[in-house]
N, C-alpha and C positions, 0 to 999 in steps of 0.2 A: 502494500500501500505506499504511496508516495505523498511525503508530507510537505504541506505548502510551506514556501522561502518565507517568514516574515521580511524579510529585506526585502523581499521581490514585492510583495502586497504593498509594504510602505513607496515602494519606487512607483507603483502603477495607479495608487492611489494621490500622488501627486503631479504625475503625468494629467491624469482625469480632471483633477483641481486647477491645473494650468490652462488645461482647455473649456473650460469653464470662467475659469477669471482672468483673461489676459495681462499682460504688464502691465503696471498702472502706465497712464497717459501722466503728461505735464501735471494738468491741475490735480492729480492726486498725490503724486509727487511732491508740488509743495503746502498743500492742504497738511499732511501726514505730518512733517517736521510742524507744523506751526499748531496742529494740535496738541503735539508734546511741550512747544513751549509754553501754549494757554493753562495746559493742568499744571506745569511749575507756578506759574505766575498766581493761579487761584491757592495754589499750596502753599506759596510762598506769603499772601495776602494773608490766609487764615491764620497762617503762625503769628503773624504779627498782630494780630487783633481786629482784621477785617472780614471776620468769621461772617456778616451779611452781602460782601461783595458776592457776585453773581456773574457767572461768566457770560449773562447777557450783555452787562455792563462795559467789558472788557472792548464792547464796540465802540461805545462813546471816549473811550480812557485811549484809545489806540493813537498811532504819533499820526500827527504833531500835535494831538489833544484837544480838548475842546476850550479852554482859553479865550476869552474873546470872541468867540463865535455866538453870529446870530442863531436860533437855534434851525431856520429853513435852509441857513447855507450849509451848517452842519448834517441836516437829513440828505443833501446834497450829493455832500462831499463823501459821507459813508453809506451813499446809496439804501435810504431807507426813506421810508415816508416818512411828511410830518408828524403824523399821529404815532405811530411806532416812536419815532425819536421823543417826540413830547411825553408817551409814558416813561421812558427809561429814562428822560430827565424829571421826571416829576419825582420816580422811584429815588433816584439818586440825590435831590432837594431833600426827600423826608430822612433821608440816611443820613445828611451832614455831607456829602460829599462835594457839593457845588449849587450854585445861587443863580434864579436867572434876576437880571435887574435890568432895571430900565438903561435901554440905548440912549449913549449922551448925544448922537448924533442924529437920533430920529425915535422920539419918544412912545410911539407907537409900537416899537419893534422891544426888544428884549436882547442882552447878551449874557452867555454862561461865564462865571465867574466862578473857579474851582476856589472851596474852602481850605482852611488847613489841614483839615482832616482828607480834604481831595486831593492835595500837592503832597501830602507823607504817603498816600497810598500809590500816586505816580513814582513816588521816589521807592517804594518796596518794587513797585515793577519793573523799576529799570534795572535794581540790583537783582531781582531774580532772572532778567533777557541775561545780562553782562553775566551771570554763572552759568547760563546758558550755553553761550558764546564760547566762554573757556572750555567747559568740558567737552564742546564740539571741537577746539580749536585743538584739545589734546587727544581727543580719539583719532581725528580727520590727519592730524600733522598742520603744524601753524601755516605752511605754504597751502596745502590744498584748502583750508580754511578762509585764508586772504584771497583765494582762486575763487572760492564762493561767492564768498562776500563781494568780490569785484564782478560778477559776473552777474551777482540778482541787482548791485547798482545799476548797472548795463542795463538790463531788462526795465530796470525802473524807469531809467531816461528813453526810453523806446515806448513804453505803455503811456 
């Protein structure tokens, strides 16, 4: 009676999975490291006392940040609806991360102003991302990480 080789079964299973899920395209390859960065930022925020900070709020705090922006302009920049952004801004305001203040140039409009708590959260976020960058530079080697960074900067110039 012939027995099945476990290694052979594994190889066939991997081949079947590769047929079902072809290699990821560039969008997925960019998203997967971003997911890792996001998880690290949230972990670090929670460790530093920002337990109420949710993943959805990272959208508002992404570079270059919301400071001084009009909500309508911020919604456009973040490619989200004004309603969705205003909901997030309301939550962040309620939690003490930012305020919406009257625009000195147009009293009918508002501008986003970070509070001390919001600036502290951004500091923790930047520290977390710096740590990820250092880890990746160590894992990839400083030369390859510098190349990755340069290529991403180049792509951003083209976008």
